[in-house]
Structures are given as C-alpha cells and as structure tokens.
TORBA-828951 format. One line per 2 residues: their letters; for each residue x, y, z negated of C-alpha. Coordinates in pm, 1 decimal, decimal comma. Last residue first. Example, Ala and Ser with C-alpha at 12.3 -4.5 7.8 and 13.67 -1.06 7.14 Angstrom:
sa> 1367,0/-106,0/-714,0  1230,0/-450,0/-780,0
This chain:
gr> 11086,6/11436,7/-11843,8  10908,8/11101,1/-11892,9
fe> 10856,9/10818,2/-11645,9  11205,7/10649,7/-11715,8
et> 11165,6/10646,6/-12094,0  10847,5/10433,9/-12083,1
rv> 10479,6/10622,9/-12125,1  10320,1/10437,4/-12425,3
ps> 9975,7/10351,4/-12294,6  10052,7/9981,8/-12293,7
ae> 9897,3/9824,9/-11990,5  9783,6/9433,3/-12042,8
al> 9426,2/9462,6/-11995,2  9507,6/9634,0/-11680,2
ar> 9748,3/9368,2/-11572,1  9458,2/9111,1/-11671,0
tv> 9234,2/9278,0/-11417,5  9459,1/9318,1/-11122,8
ae> 9505,7/8955,2/-11203,8  9174,8/8826,4/-11166,1
vg> 9069,2/9046,3/-10873,0  9345,1/8994,7/-10620,6
ar> 9719,4/9020,0/-10652,2  9967,7/9259,2/-10489,1
lg> 10075,0/9481,2/-10772,9  10274,1/9786,7/-10703,3
yv> 10109,1/9938,3/-11073,8  9936,8/9683,8/-11228,2
pt> 10164,0/9588,9/-11505,9  10214,2/9971,4/-11543,7
dp> 10549,4/10120,7/-11472,5  10357,1/10419,4/-11260,9
qq> 9988,8/10472,9/-11388,1  9734,9/10193,3/-11334,9
rw> 9655,9/10158,4/-11688,4  9713,5/10564,8/-11778,0
sd> 9355,0/10565,0/-11604,7  9175,8/10510,4/-11918,9
di> 9138,1/10900,2/-11950,6  8994,6/10907,9/-11604,2
gg> 8718,1/10628,4/-11678,1  8717,3/10272,2/-11653,0
ad> 8945,4/10013,7/-11418,0  8692,3/9909,7/-11206,3
vt> 8850,4/9671,1/-10988,4  8845,7/9609,6/-10636,4
df> 8830,1/9402,2/-10356,2  8993,7/9532,7/-10036,3
gl> 9003,1/9521,1/-9638,3  8942,8/9929,1/-9545,5
ed> 8544,9/9828,2/-9593,7  8559,7/9704,2/-9929,0
vl> 8805,9/10032,6/-10018,6  8504,8/10243,1/-9887,9
ar> 8237,3/10077,8/-10080,1  8453,0/10126,6/-10408,4
vt> 8470,7/10505,8/-10338,1  8110,7/10559,6/-10328,4
kk> 8047,1/10354,2/-10598,8  8318,4/10563,3/-10780,9
as> 8136,3/10859,7/-10657,4  7844,3/10741,4/-10826,1
ed> 7968,1/10643,5/-11139,4  8128,5/10996,4/-11190,0
dg> 8391,3/10906,3/-11499,2  8646,7/10770,8/-11250,1
av> 8916,6/10478,1/-11221,5  8976,1/10249,1/-10949,2
pi> 9190,5/9984,4/-10959,8  9285,9/9762,7/-10615,1
am> 9217,4/9360,4/-10501,3  9398,4/9208,3/-10252,8
rd> 9215,0/8952,2/-10044,8  9444,0/8651,2/-10003,3
pd> 9174,7/8400,4/-10101,7  8927,9/8557,6/-9836,4
ga> 8578,2/8604,4/-9962,8  8554,7/8970,9/-9814,0
pr> 8775,0/9017,2/-9539,8  9159,0/9092,7/-9551,3
pr> 9330,2/9407,4/-9554,8  9695,4/9351,1/-9590,1
dl> 9868,8/9554,4/-9281,1  9729,6/9866,8/-9266,7
id> 9687,8/9969,4/-9622,0  9965,2/9723,7/-9740,8
aa> 10213,7/9947,1/-9533,8  10158,0/10253,9/-9806,8
yt> 10204,3/10040,1/-10102,9  9946,1/10037,5/-10342,1
gn> 10002,2/10196,0/-10672,4  9807,7/10523,0/-10594,4
fa> 9547,3/10419,5/-10425,0  9259,6/10485,7/-10634,7
ki> 9193,3/10760,3/-10912,3  8849,0/10931,1/-10856,7
vp> 8819,4/11284,9/-10917,1  8597,1/11505,6/-11063,2
hg> 8621,0/11855,3/-10979,9  8823,8/12167,5/-11063,0
lh> 9139,9/12101,4/-10848,9  9317,7/12212,5/-11135,3
re> 9132,0/11991,7/-11412,2  9113,0/11658,1/-11197,2
tw> 9512,0/11646,5/-11129,4  9537,8/11692,7/-11540,7
rs> 9276,7/11403,6/-11553,3  9460,2/11190,7/-11274,1
et> 9764,6/11236,2/-11454,0  9645,8/11132,4/-11810,5
lg> 9653,8/11399,4/-12076,0  9853,3/11351,8/-12339,9
ed> 9894,7/11677,0/-12464,1  10299,0/11646,2/-12484,3
ei> 10394,8/11427,5/-12201,5  10106,4/11532,1/-11925,2
aa> 10007,7/11883,1/-12056,2  10394,1/11896,0/-12058,0
ir> 10483,8/11860,3/-11688,8  10810,3/11765,1/-11651,4
gd> 10950,0/11777,1/-11287,6  10806,7/11645,0/-11018,6
rq> 11017,4/11471,0/-10789,1  11245,7/11192,7/-10943,7
rp> 11244,4/11282,2/-11286,4  10931,4/11368,4/-11361,6
yy> 10748,7/11102,1/-11122,2  10387,0/11134,2/-11198,3
ng> 10133,3/10977,5/-10973,9  9875,2/11104,1/-10682,7
td> 9609,4/10876,9/-10545,2  9335,5/11106,9/-10619,3
iv> 9015,6/11057,2/-10440,1  8715,6/11289,0/-10485,4
af> 8358,3/11243,5/-10402,0  8064,7/11440,0/-10212,3
ge> 7779,8/11491,6/-10387,8  7633,9/11737,7/-10136,6
aa> 7894,2/11751,1/-9842,6  8195,6/12017,4/-9906,2
gd> 8195,4/12327,8/-9777,7  8357,8/12506,0/-10082,5
fl> 8610,8/12195,0/-10181,8  8950,7/12386,6/-10143,3
gs> 8812,6/12720,6/-10297,8  9152,8/12761,9/-10458,8
pl> 9421,5/12687,6/-10230,9  9623,3/12388,2/-10323,2
dp> 9953,7/12514,0/-10512,4  9894,7/12356,6/-10838,8
vn> 9849,7/12012,5/-10689,0  10180,6/12041,5/-10564,0
kl> 10415,3/11897,2/-10830,3  10187,1/11605,9/-10796,8
pv> 10312,0/11514,7/-10469,3  10001,7/11505,4/-10226,4
tv> 9759,8/11264,0/-10138,2  9414,6/11422,8/-10198,0
vv> 9147,4/11223,1/-10017,9  8808,7/11444,5/-9966,9
ve> 8492,2/11217,4/-9946,0  8179,9/11295,8/-9788,4
ag> 8307,3/11585,4/-9601,2  8137,5/11856,8/-9420,1
ra> 8455,8/12112,7/-9462,2  8710,5/11912,9/-9705,9
ae> 8971,1/11986,6/-9502,7  8958,2/12358,3/-9378,9
sv> 9163,7/12500,2/-9672,1  9423,8/12226,0/-9588,7
tv> 9475,8/12345,6/-9218,7  9299,9/12112,7/-8957,3
at> 9376,4/11801,4/-8779,3  9120,7/11645,0/-8585,4
ag> 9145,9/11235,8/-8604,9  9160,3/11046,8/-8281,0
te> 9420,9/10811,5/-8413,3  9785,5/10795,7/-8204,5
ev> 9754,6/11164,0/-8061,8  9611,7/11307,0/-8383,6
ld> 9904,3/11126,1/-8563,0  10146,9/11296,5/-8329,9
tl> 10057,9/11610,6/-8315,3  10005,2/11638,0/-8691,8
tq> 10283,5/11928,6/-8736,9  10051,9/12175,9/-8533,8
pg> 9798,1/12112,0/-8769,9  10001,4/12316,6/-9052,4
rs> 10299,4/12244,9/-9304,0  10144,8/12187,2/-9642,1
na> 9927,0/11877,0/-9423,8  9612,7/11840,1/-9325,3
vs> 9339,1/11547,2/-9181,7  9009,1/11580,6/-9063,6
vq> 8850,2/11220,9/-9012,1  8503,3/11096,7/-8833,7
hg> 8516,2/10726,6/-8988,0  8509,6/10465,9/-8701,3
la> 8688,6/10140,3/-8877,7  8945,7/10276,2/-8670,7
tl> 8980,9/10644,6/-8784,5  8968,3/10517,4/-9133,7
rr> 9290,6/10276,9/-9066,5  9487,2/10542,4/-8912,1
tl> 9414,3/10835,3/-9145,7  9463,8/10604,7/-9451,6
ng> 9783,1/10503,4/-9288,0  9865,7/10874,3/-9279,1
gi> 9747,4/10972,4/-9614,5  9920,9/10715,1/-9768,8
ng> 10311,9/10751,4/-9602,4  10268,2/11134,6/-9587,2
ag> 9958,3/11308,7/-9397,2  9813,7/11483,2/-9749,6
ii> 9485,5/11620,4/-9766,1  9292,8/11372,2/-9629,8
gi> 8874,5/11498,1/-9497,1  8640,4/11202,5/-9432,9
km> 8304,8/11251,6/-9277,8  8151,1/10876,3/-9302,4
C-alpha cells in the first residue's frame, strides 16, 4: 500500500521503519521539513515530503503529531488521497505536560480523537496511542503466538477500521475492536488498557474496566 505518515517522532519513525520493511511505499513528513529526515530516509527507503504532500495517493494516512499541533495542520491535508483512504490517529491529550487545556475535551466531553477528527475534517481510526514506540520494532509476533500483543482500535468507519486492523495484523499484533470514536475514551491515557502489553483477552477486559471520568492528572 501507499502510506503517508505525518509526524516523524518515536511512533511515526518506528512505523516508517516497520512499514517500509514490509514493502509498503511510505511518504513521511514532519513540521521541520523534508531536509531534516535524511537519516530516516537513508535507513528505510521512505520518501521525505512536506506535510501538505504526505497524503497524496495514500490509502492510509497516519497522523502522529502532538495534539496541540493538530489545528495547525494545513487545510486540504487529504487532497489527492486515494479513494476510501483511512486515517489513523495515534494522538493523546496531555494537558499538563504538553498540550494545555482544551475546553472542547474537558468541558464538552469530546473524546480526544473526536476533537482531532473535527479539526481534520475526516473520520479517524484511533490506534497505537497507548503503544510503546519501541514495541513496534521489538514485539511483533506471528499470528497465534501466545506472546502476541493486542492493540485496541476504535473508529466509526467500519471499512477504514477493517483496513487498519489488517495493517496492524501485518505489523505483528492482534487487534481488539474498541467501538466507535465516542467510545475511544476507553483507550485514552490513564485507562487500564493504556500501555498494556497483553493479548486479546486482557485488552478486552481492560477496555471494559475503563472509567469515563478523566483523572485529575489528565485535566488542565
């Protein structure tokens, strides 16, 4: 597949490494420009592009930027993307550590990914937000392996969710359907599933045990 990755930090960089290794055609962008991605390009064979170019022709677009920077992404971000493309949102809301207080999330009760989706103007699939970046490289396992990790995946677009779950499977992880985007609070920071290194059964149980009450540590 042709995949665009917007954000070349820990998650974006390691997804670039794994997806290129699997034979996908990856375009990667960051806020500082293609010239800053030389090392990653030389290592992986990915193509460095501007943020505005990242989604062109892409069947999957990964948005993996700090939540506070989502509103600054350029308009027309998905112009030229492939028909029926899926958008993966890996983001988390860290009001005290990074993002500042976002009223729509805290006062209106929007999930983090619903807020992101509204800014992007396109449905998103929430995945990898609670995954340690190193695990993307170090913990893939073949299907059926008892040590295979499971990743929760939430989204409203069933076709896009199917695409993303298949990609996660190819990356070496099981998936658990975590419901729609309005249910994605179950995998936000400080929930039982966040950062959980476990299989399908434990991830399913952790999602069910989540509370919709945002803890004090994650309020601005």
